[in-house]
N, C-alpha and C positions, 0 to 999 in steps of 0.2 A: 917331395917324396913322402914326408911324414903326413901331410894333409891327405894325400891319396890313400895312405894306409888307414888313417882314421876314418875317411869316408867309406872305405871298403868294410871296415869293422862295423860301422854304424849301419850300413846296408845289410850286412849279415845279421846283425842284432834285430833289426826291424823285420827281416825276412823270417827269422826264427819265431818272432812274436806272431807274425801273420800266418805262418804255416802250422804252428803247433798250439800256441796259446789262444789265438782267436777262436779256433773251433771249440776248444775247451770252455772258453768264457761264455759262449752262447747258451748252452744248457745251464751253466751256473747262474747266469743272469736270469734266465727263465725261472729257475727254482726260487731265486731270491724274490722276484716279482710276485710269483704265486704265493709265497709265504707272507709277503707284506700286504697284498691286496685281496687275496682270497683265503688267507689264514690256512694255508696248506698244512695238513697234518702229515709229518714225515714218518710217523711211527709205522703205519701200514706199508709205506714204501720201503722203509728200512728193513722191515720183516720180509717183504718180497725179495729185496736185494740179497739179504743175508741167507735166506733159506731156499731160494730158487735160482736167481741169476748168478750170484757169486759161485755157488757150487758147480753150476753148469759151466761157467767160464774156466774154473780151476780144473774140472774134470776133462773138458775138451782140450784145454791147453796142455795139460800133463800127458794126456793120452797120445797126443800128436807131437809133443815137444821134441825138438832135436837138441837135447841137453845131455852132455856126457856125464859119466859118473864123477869125473874129476871136477867138473863145474858144480855139480850138486854138493860135493864135499866142501869145496871152497866157499860156496854160498852159506852153508850151515855153519862152518867155522867162523866166517866173517860175522854172521849175525850174533853169534855167541860172544866173540871178542868185542864187537862193536857195542853191544848193550852193556858189557862189563866196563869198558873204558868210559863210556858216556856216563854211567852211574858214578864211577870214581870221580870224574871231572865235576859233575853237577853236585854231588854230595860234598866234595871238597870245597867248591865255590860257596855252597850254602853255609857250611860251617865257618869258612873264612869270613864271610859277611855277616855272621851271627844271626842267621835266619832262624825262625821258629821251626819246630818239627813239621807242622802242616805246610809251611812254605817250602821247606826242603823236599817234602814228598811231592808237592805240586811241581817244583822245579825239575825233579827227577822225571816225572811223567812228560813234561813238555820237552825235555832234552832227549829222552831215550826213544820216544815212540813217534813215528811219522805217519802222515796220512797217505800211506802207500797203497791203500785199497781204493777209496773213492776218488782220489786225485792222481796217485802215482801210476796205477795201471792204465787209465785212459791216456795219460801223458806219454808213457812208454810206448803204447800202441801207435800213437800218432808220430812220435819222434823216431822210433826204431823199427816199427812194423811188427809182424807176427814173430819174427826171430827174436826180437827184444822181449816180447810178451812171454815167450817160452821160458826165457831165463828169469824174468820177473816173477813168474808163478811160484817158483821154488822159494824165492825170497819172501813172498807174501805169506805163504803157508807157515814158514818158520816164524815170521813176525806175529801172525795170528796166535800161534801157540805161546809165544813169549809174553805178549801183552795180557793174555788170559791167565798167566801163572805169575810171572815176575811182576807184571803190572799191578795185579791185585795185591801182591805182597807189599810192594812199595807204597801203594795207596793206603792199605789197611794198617800196616805196622802192628800195633799192639793187639788188635782183635783179628789177626790174620789166621786163617785156617788152611793149612797145606792141602788137606783133603778136598776142601771146597774149591780151591784154585785148580787142582788137578782134574777134578770132576767137571769143571766148567769147560775144559778143553773138549771133552767128549759130548758136549751139547752143541758143538759147532758143526753144521753139515759140510762145510768146506773141507774139514779134516777127513771125513768119511769119503767125500768125493775124490780127494787126493789119494787115499789108500786104495779105493776101487780102481782108479786110473792106473796106479802102479801095479796092482795085481793083474789087471787085464794085459798090461804091457809084458809082464813077466810070463804070462801064460800065452802070449802072442794071440790074443783073441780080439777080433775086430767087431765093432758094433754093426748091426744091420743098417743099411743105408737110410731107411725111414726113421729109425731111432736116432741115428747120427744127425740127420737133418733137424729133428726136433730139438736136440741138445744145442745145435748150432744157433737155432732161432732164439733160444733162451740166453745163450752166451752173448749173442750180438746185442741184446737189449741191455746188457749190464752197464756198459760205459755211459750211455746217455742218462740212464736212470740214476747211476751213482753220482753223476755231476749235477743233476737236478736236486738230488738230496743234499749234496754239498752246499749248493747255493742257498737252499732253504735253511739248512743248519747254520750257515754263517750269519744269516739274518737274525736268527734266534739267539746267537751267542752274544753275551754282553761284552761291551768294550771295557768294562770295569772302571771307567773314569769316575763314575758316581759312587764308587765304593772306597771309603778311606782305607779299608783293609788291604788294598792292592798297593804295596810299597813300590815306588818307582825303581828302587834299586833291584828288587827281585824281578820286576818286569824287564828291565834292560838286560839283566843277566840272562834271563830266559831267552830273549830275542837273540843275543849274541851267541849263546851256546848252541841254539837250534840252527841258526842260519849261517853262522860263520865258523865256529869251532867244530861242530859235528861233521861237516863235509871234509875238513882237513884230516880229522881222525879217521874217517872212512878211507880217504885217499892213502893214508899211511898203512892201514891194515891191508888194503888191496895190494899195495906195493910189496909188502912182506909176503903175502900169499902168492905173489907173482901172477895175479889175475890180469888179463889183458883183453884187448879187443872189445867186442860187444858186451861181454860179461862185465868188464870193468866199467864201461859207460852206463849200463843199465843199473848196476848196484850203486854207482855214484849218484845218479839222479834220484833213485829211490831213497838214498840216505840223506839227500839234501832237501827233501820235502818239508813242508811246514808241519807244525805239531798236529798230532792225531786228534780228530774231532771227538772220538770216543774216550779220549783221556779225561774230558770234563765229566763224563758219566761216572768214571771211577772216583774222580776228585769230589764230586757231589755226594756220592754214596758213602765215602769214607772220610769226608771233611778234610781233604788234602788241598786246602787253599783253592777252592773252585773259582773264585773271582780272578785270581792270578792266572789260573790255567785257561779260563775263558778268554781273558784279554790277550794272552800269548797266542792262543789258537787263531783268534781273529786277525791279529796284526802280522803274525808269521805267514798266514795265508795270503793276505793282501800284498805283503812284501815279496812273496814268492813269484809274483807275476813280473817282477823286475829282476829278481836274483836268478831264477831258473834259466831264462834265456842266456845269461852269461855262462852258466855251467854247461849248457848245451853247446854253446860256441866253443868253449874250452875243450870239450870232449870230441 
């Protein structure tokens, strides 16, 4: 009986990999190969994704999303509580292990911010369909705002500017796309069919483009093994906090908020994502242990291909 149960679990595990992670891995591999052999420059692609595809996806999703006010409120509260608790845990771990200030800042970035945009949204779409993407869009908007305010603060510390961080939020087109979608919904205004079709075309291009960018970025991220500044203790701590501790913290918060059903599953998956790729940009800009952050991003992303199917099965 135990053998049959184990066989069934293994079949489910492999089925999840085949149905969800295999489709995701193909554009990721394509991006990695282009970066390695054709020296693909991801900057123009990232600009295209950030300023065109991502806003189109957010706009279309929020305009049509079947998300209740209660779900929006729970998502916002979750994001705020989650980032606070993750900061307390990572900062506490860093101080307990006597890490330097840059290492603690890097550990905070790795622990608190996930790759919910380039990796999370395509995964949610494949795993949960359009209904899941509806709920994920609210989470992603809140996360974009948090990483461009709190993320800058944590990375910069001593030369932090509150004004600069707040203003950076208003340079993000996805925020305006979200506000416009909410306004149109409140006014009960529908887009003309032709315009809606155009937005849909841009929106549909987001997932494959984002995954190609992710693959190329992973190829360009250093493993940190050749840099003595990457302490093994800090790296292991970052891996454990991001992949093991963070999901259970998310589970606890969602339980307290009494989130259930699809909302619970979507937020759990997004909270279990590997470290955010753009965390290394902040780390490099403000000298917050960029080698440590790069190494954690690379290895949490690779490990996620084994860890995420387990979470998908559990949910």
